[in-house]
C-alpha positions, 0 to 999 in steps of 0.5 A: 438557436439552442441546437447551435450553441453545443457546436459553438462552444465545442468548436471554441473549446478546441481553438483554446486548446490549439493555442496551448499545444506550444507549450505542450512540445515545450514541456514534452521536449524538456520533461517526457521520460521518453524521447519523442520528435518534436513532429510526432508530438505535433503530429498526435495534437492535430489529429486528435488534440491533447487525447493524442497524446496518450498514444505516445505516453499513456498517463499524458492528460491535460489537467487542473494546473492545480490539481490535487492528488487523490487520496482514499478518504479516511474514514472513522468507522466504529470499531473495538481497535483490535486485530484478533487472529486463530492460532495453536487452536485457539482465537488470539488478540494478534494487536491491540491498539493504543487509546482504542476501545479495546485498550480502554476496556483492558485487552492487551496484545496476546491475550487468548479470548475463551468467551465472547457474550458468553458464547465459547470463542470459535472463529465463527462466533466472534465473526458472527458477533462482532461486526454489527454490534456497538459493544462486546464482552469477552472473557480472556486469559493472559500469559503471567509471571506464575501462570495465566491470569484470567481477564474480563474485557467489556468493549465498546465500539467506537470511531477508530482508524488504523495507523498508517504502519503497525504491527505485531507479533505471532511468538508461536511461529515466531512471525512479525506482522507489520502494514505499512499503508504508504511510504511518507515522510518518516515512515520508513523509520517508524517501521525499522523501529517497529521491526527492531522491537519485533525481533527482540521479542524473537521475530524470526520470519516477516510477512509485509502487508503492501496491499493499497498501498499506492507508492508514496516518497521513493527516497522512503521506500529505499530507505526500508529497503536498505534496511533488508538489504543483503550487502552495499549496493542498489536497492531502488532507482528513478530513472529518466533521460534527464538528470534532473529527475534521474536517482539511483538509490543505494543501500551503505551496508548490510542491513539489520533485517537482512536474514528475516524470512519474508514474505510481502503480500500485495494486490493490484493498488500495489502501485509506484515504489510500493510494488517496486520495493516488493520486486526489489525485495523479491530479488534482494532477499529471496522474499516471497510475493503473496496476492494478487498482481500489483497495479503495474504503475511505477511512473514518475508524472508531474504537471506543467502549466499550459497558458495562462488558463489555469490548465496543466499537461500531466507527463512520464517524467521518470521510471521507478526500477528494482535493482535488476532494471526490470520493467513494471511499468504496465506488468506490475509484479506477478505473485509467487503464491497466488490467491484467487479473489472474486470482485465481490471478495476483493471488494469485501476484504479491501472495506474490512481492512479500512473499516479496521473490523475485529475479524478481518485476520480470520477471512484474509486469505493472503496472510494465512496463505503467508502464515501457511508458507512460512510453516512448510 
């Protein structure tokens, strides 16, 4: 008897799905990015069920109607809340985050680290002493109006998470670094405000880090692109055969940061608005793309309810395009300066950034390559 139950339930599920076919046909007719004859959609359904729709739209799938957007869970991991960098032959505090353990210990941006736990502060020494420790003691020098001032900071590592958007300034090379983790509401204004402060310090070059950025709100990406646009005109476009999903985003005038020399860091997790942003910045401002090929996922997806059983059909309704109209779907953005990492190295780097590791910049090859390219 038990052997008969599984086939029976599979048959029941198949019959239940067939009752949703009319709704699927209607969703394709009214919302799909590309137009397909009803007979072609019906044939795909009849041959392989909802799985057959992937032959028409690779993103088409049956999901729970109330499906939630999945994001990487935020983790509060042990960190001092500072980023250390090697520059001008020494180790420096590139960024000390507000309200972090390092800030509470008295460390500040730009402090030159002389010793860590009594040892000379070489990149190797800090990389060995910090990651597995619960705290460390730094001796540093801070630039002052009357000369360098000695500083001692006893950092007790605690729970800390990197902000979604942050940046710092490297004065020796006149370079600003800005990381944008996701284009969410307000991230464009936050980034612009940060860039205003960094350019006021003297930044003429910019490393914009979009690694791990899965996209977000296209309006936010377009708003930030406008700040780099060399002149008024298109910066980003959502294209669809349906007017309701289509939108052209334009810059109203030359952006205030149009003169910056730029490098954009990307990886396989850079997708949607973020990878379109990177390509648009390359086209608009000649930005160099550094890292690995982006995800090639620039389709805007929407879910449409199927029947009354709490299921929905997810479809591509539009795609994001840079000003040139280049289609990045499945192809992504190829870097100008490729950084070859093994899967293990990629994993280690991702984990180091997720953990807000104080030493992540010391071994970040994409960041180092961008800085090296700026010096040429």
